[in-house]
C-alpha positions as CSV (number, residue, x, y, z in Angstrom):
1,M,2.0,-21.8,-14.1
2,S,-1.3,-20.9,-12.5
3,F,-2.9,-21.4,-9.2
4,P,-6.4,-20.9,-7.8
5,D,-7.2,-17.4,-6.6
6,V,-7.5,-18.3,-2.9
7,V,-8.4,-14.7,-1.9
8,L,-11.3,-14.5,-4.4
9,W,-12.5,-17.9,-3.4
10,S,-12.4,-16.9,0.3
11,V,-14.6,-13.8,-0.1
12,P,-17.9,-15.7,0.6
13,A,-16.3,-17.1,3.8
14,F,-15.1,-13.6,4.7
15,I,-18.6,-12.2,4.4
16,L,-20.2,-15.1,6.3
17,L,-17.7,-14.9,9.2
18,L,-18.1,-11.1,9.4
19,V,-21.9,-11.5,9.6
20,V,-21.5,-14.2,12.2
21,E,-19.3,-12.0,14.3
22,I,-21.8,-9.1,14.1
23,V,-24.6,-11.4,15.1
24,S,-22.5,-12.7,18.0
25,Y,-22.2,-9.2,19.4
26,R,-26.0,-8.7,19.1
27,L,-26.6,-12.0,21.0
28,H,-23.9,-11.8,23.6
29,G,-21.9,-8.5,23.8
30,D,-19.0,-8.0,26.1
31,D,-18.5,-4.6,27.8
32,N,-14.7,-5.0,27.2
33,E,-15.1,-5.5,23.5
34,L,-15.7,-2.7,21.1
35,G,-17.7,-4.4,18.4
36,Y,-18.8,-2.6,15.3
37,T,-20.0,0.8,14.2
38,V,-21.5,1.6,10.8
39,K,-19.0,4.3,9.9
40,D,-15.9,2.4,10.9
41,T,-17.1,-0.8,9.2
42,A,-18.0,1.2,6.0
43,A,-14.5,2.8,6.0
44,S,-12.8,-0.7,6.4
45,L,-14.9,-2.2,3.6
46,S,-14.2,0.8,1.3
47,M,-10.5,0.5,1.9
48,G,-10.7,-3.2,1.1
49,L,-12.6,-2.7,-2.1
50,G,-10.3,0.0,-3.2
51,S,-7.3,-2.2,-2.5
52,L,-8.6,-4.8,-4.9
53,V,-8.6,-2.3,-7.7
54,W,-5.2,-0.9,-6.9
55,D,-3.7,-4.3,-6.4
56,V,-4.4,-5.0,-10.0
57,V,-2.2,-2.0,-10.9
58,W,0.6,-2.6,-8.4
59,G,0.5,-6.4,-8.9
60,R,0.7,-6.4,-12.6
61,L,2.9,-3.4,-13.3
62,I,5.4,-3.7,-10.5
63,T,5.2,-6.9,-8.4
64,I,5.0,-9.4,-11.2
65,A,7.4,-7.5,-13.4
66,G,10.0,-7.1,-10.6
67,T,9.9,-10.7,-9.4
68,A,9.7,-12.0,-12.9
69,A,12.8,-10.1,-13.9
70,V,14.9,-11.5,-11.0
71,Y,13.5,-15.0,-11.7
72,T,14.5,-14.7,-15.3
73,I,18.0,-13.6,-14.5
74,T,18.9,-16.2,-11.9
75,P,20.2,-19.5,-13.2
76,L,18.7,-21.3,-10.2
77,R,15.4,-23.2,-10.4
78,I,13.3,-24.8,-7.7
79,E,10.5,-26.6,-9.4
80,F,7.1,-26.5,-7.8
81,S,5.6,-29.6,-6.3
82,W,2.7,-29.8,-3.8
83,A,5.1,-31.8,-1.5
84,L,7.3,-28.7,-1.3
85,L,4.5,-26.3,-0.6
86,P,5.0,-26.2,3.2
87,L,8.6,-25.1,2.6
88,F,7.5,-22.4,0.1
89,L,5.0,-21.2,2.7
90,L,7.6,-21.1,5.4
91,A,10.0,-19.1,3.2
92,Q,7.2,-16.7,2.2
93,D,6.2,-16.2,5.9
94,F,9.8,-15.5,6.8
95,C,10.0,-12.8,4.1
96,Y,6.6,-11.4,5.2
97,Y,7.9,-11.0,8.7
98,W,10.7,-8.7,7.6
99,S,8.5,-6.9,5.1
100,H,5.9,-6.2,7.9
101,R,8.6,-5.2,10.4
102,S,10.2,-2.8,7.9
103,H,6.8,-1.3,7.1
104,H,6.6,-0.2,10.7
105,V,10.1,1.2,11.2
106,I,10.7,3.0,7.9
107,R,8.4,6.0,7.6
108,V,7.9,6.0,3.8
109,L,6.9,2.3,4.1
110,W,4.7,3.0,7.1
111,A,2.8,5.5,5.0
112,C,1.4,2.6,3.1
113,H,0.8,0.2,6.0
114,V,-0.6,2.8,8.5
115,V,-4.0,2.3,6.7
116,H,-4.4,-1.1,8.3
117,H,-3.8,0.3,11.8
118,S,-6.0,3.4,11.5
119,S,-9.2,1.9,13.0
120,Q,-9.8,2.3,16.7
121,R,-11.7,-1.0,16.7
122,F,-10.6,-4.5,16.2
123,N,-13.0,-6.9,14.4
124,L,-13.1,-8.9,11.2
125,S,-13.8,-5.9,9.1
126,T,-10.5,-4.4,10.3
127,A,-8.8,-7.2,8.4
128,L,-10.2,-5.8,5.2
129,R,-8.9,-2.3,5.8
130,Q,-6.0,-2.6,3.3
131,P,-3.7,0.0,1.8
132,W,-4.1,1.4,-1.8
133,T,-0.3,1.9,-2.3
134,S,1.2,-1.6,-1.9
135,F,4.0,-1.1,-4.3
136,T,7.0,-1.8,-2.0
137,S,6.3,-5.2,-0.3
138,W,7.4,-7.2,-3.3
139,L,11.0,-6.1,-2.7
140,F,11.2,-8.3,0.3
141,Y,10.3,-11.5,-1.7
142,L,13.0,-11.0,-4.3
143,P,15.3,-13.5,-2.4
144,M,12.7,-16.2,-3.1
145,A,12.7,-15.4,-6.8
146,A,16.6,-15.2,-6.7
147,V,16.8,-18.8,-5.6
148,G,14.5,-19.9,-8.4
149,I,11.0,-20.0,-7.0
150,H,8.5,-19.0,-9.6
151,P,6.7,-15.7,-9.1
152,A,3.4,-17.4,-9.4
153,V,4.3,-19.6,-6.4
154,I,5.4,-16.6,-4.4
155,A,2.1,-14.9,-5.2
156,F,0.1,-18.1,-4.3
157,C,1.9,-18.4,-0.9
158,G,1.2,-14.7,-0.3
159,S,-2.5,-15.2,-0.9
160,I,-2.6,-18.1,1.6
161,N,-0.8,-16.0,4.2
162,L,-3.3,-13.1,3.6
163,V,-6.3,-15.4,4.0
164,Y,-4.9,-16.9,7.2
165,Q,-4.6,-13.5,8.7
166,F,-8.3,-12.7,8.3
167,W,-9.6,-14.7,11.2
168,I,-7.1,-13.4,13.7
169,H,-8.7,-9.9,13.6
170,T,-11.2,-10.5,16.4
171,E,-11.9,-9.9,20.0
172,R,-14.3,-12.8,20.2
173,I,-11.5,-15.4,20.6
174,D,-9.5,-15.4,23.7
175,K,-6.3,-17.4,24.2
176,M,-6.0,-20.7,22.3
177,W,-4.1,-23.9,23.0
178,R,-0.7,-23.3,24.5
179,W,1.1,-25.2,21.7
180,F,-0.8,-23.2,19.0
181,E,-0.1,-19.9,20.8
182,F,3.6,-20.8,20.9
183,A,3.9,-21.4,17.1
184,F,1.2,-19.6,15.3
185,N,-0.2,-16.1,15.0
186,T,-3.5,-15.9,16.9
187,P,-6.1,-13.3,17.8
188,S,-4.4,-12.7,21.1
189,H,-1.0,-12.1,19.4
190,H,-2.5,-9.9,16.7
191,R,-4.5,-7.8,19.2
192,V,-1.1,-6.9,20.7
193,H,0.1,-6.0,17.3
194,H,-2.7,-3.5,16.8
195,G,-2.2,-2.0,20.3
196,A,-1.3,1.7,20.7
197,Q,0.2,1.6,24.2
198,G,3.9,1.5,24.9
199,D,4.5,-2.2,25.8
200,Y,2.7,-3.3,22.7
201,L,4.4,-1.1,20.1
202,D,6.7,-2.8,17.5
203,R,5.5,-6.3,18.5
204,N,4.2,-9.4,16.9
205,F,4.9,-8.9,13.2
206,G,4.4,-12.5,12.1
207,G,1.9,-13.5,9.4
208,V,1.0,-17.2,9.9
209,L,3.8,-18.0,12.4
210,I,4.7,-16.2,15.6
211,I,8.0,-18.0,15.9
212,W,9.9,-15.3,14.0
213,D,8.9,-12.7,16.6
214,R,10.1,-15.1,19.3
215,L,13.4,-15.6,17.5
216,F,14.1,-12.0,16.6
217,G,13.0,-10.3,19.8
218,S,9.8,-8.7,18.7
219,F,7.3,-10.9,20.6
220,A,5.0,-9.6,23.4
221,P,2.2,-11.5,25.1
222,E,-1.2,-10.0,25.7
223,T,-1.3,-9.0,29.3
224,E,-3.6,-6.0,29.5
225,R,-6.6,-4.5,27.7
226,V,-5.5,-3.4,24.2
227,I,-6.1,0.2,23.1
228,Y,-6.4,0.1,19.3
229,G,-5.5,2.5,16.6
230,L,-2.6,5.1,16.4
231,T,-0.9,7.1,19.1
232,K,-2.4,10.1,17.2
233,N,-5.6,8.9,15.6
234,I,-6.7,10.6,12.4
235,E,-10.4,10.8,13.5
236,T,-11.8,10.4,10.0
237,Y,-13.7,7.8,8.0
238,N,-13.0,9.4,4.6
239,P,-11.3,6.7,2.5
240,L,-9.1,9.2,0.7
241,R,-7.7,10.6,3.9
242,V,-7.3,7.1,5.4
243,A,-5.3,6.0,2.3
244,Y,-3.1,9.0,1.9
245,H,-2.9,11.0,5.1
246,E,0.6,9.9,6.0
247,Y,2.0,10.7,2.6
248,A,0.7,14.2,3.0
249,A,2.3,14.4,6.5
250,I,5.6,13.3,5.0
251,A,5.4,15.8,2.2
252,R,4.8,18.6,4.8
253,D,7.7,17.5,6.9
254,V,10.1,17.2,3.9
255,W,9.0,20.6,2.7
256,H,9.7,22.3,6.0
257,A,12.9,20.6,6.7
258,K,16.0,22.8,6.7
259,R,18.6,20.3,5.7
260,W,18.7,17.7,3.0
261,R,19.8,15.1,5.6
262,D,16.7,15.8,7.6
263,R,14.6,15.5,4.4
264,L,16.0,12.1,3.8
265,N,15.6,11.1,7.5
266,H,11.9,12.0,7.3
267,L,11.6,9.3,4.7
268,I,13.8,6.5,6.1
269,R,13.8,7.0,9.9
270,P,11.0,5.5,12.1
271,P,7.7,7.3,12.0
272,G,7.6,10.1,14.6
273,W,11.3,10.9,14.1
274,T,12.2,14.6,14.4
275,P,15.6,16.4,13.8
276,D,15.7,17.3,17.5
277,A,14.8,14.0,19.2
278,T,14.1,10.4,18.7
279,A,10.6,9.2,17.8
280,T,8.3,9.6,20.7
281,D,4.9,9.5,19.0
282,R,4.4,6.0,17.7
283,P,1.4,4.3,16.3
284,A,0.1,0.8,16.8
285,V,3.3,-1.3,16.7
286,S,5.5,1.5,15.4
287,G,5.8,5.2,15.0
288,L,3.5,7.7,13.5
289,S,4.2,11.2,12.3
290,D,2.3,14.2,13.6
291,L,-0.9,13.9,11.7
């Protein structure tokens, strides 16, 4: 079973829209919008290109193997048809919500996802700032494989979800139609998700749909100017540091911990957790360790 590579086919559109957004700032800038800088954009593009390389490794060696193993074991089968695609997309988006939420509240998972929140700007290039260690997300889609959905279908739906999320990384679009804002993830909702201030932390995890956040209590509307980035920004454009800085911070905390229980908690507790207190330093949408 094979499907078109929607991410690869979308690359020209990504580039075109990015250029259009840059030009729009040149023609009509807004003092409340941060726009682009060369260093920040270069860092985002570097992370995106690097993720394409590493996704081949993680995708082939881990993701495909893991979902294929579960799919092979289960006696259930749901045969693909284009008529059922909306249901497959709905199931994938539901799993994405829990994957995304977990990657904000479990520190060892956050170490991967923190890359995407490391920019202090919010534009279409930020959408391309992807991690190089995406070897855990596939676990959250195993229920789809367990009920008999082919791994290729899961991957195809994931690609559509990823492509959808590109356009919502912008300050150029304000609020949209009320019905659309109610059901779907929009630039306004996603700006909140990338916010580093208190009321915006741990909010709006949805991929395509925002209804999961409304159902499970993680929704917040955009009511004030968003401060982007992390509660403790890393202040670097070095791709290697952007990709691995949180893993290094975890290693330091585990090394210096005095008890095995604390070592484990540094891995599985929310980012920012310490043995003496609950997490107080939290990044955009969730916690962050002391970088």
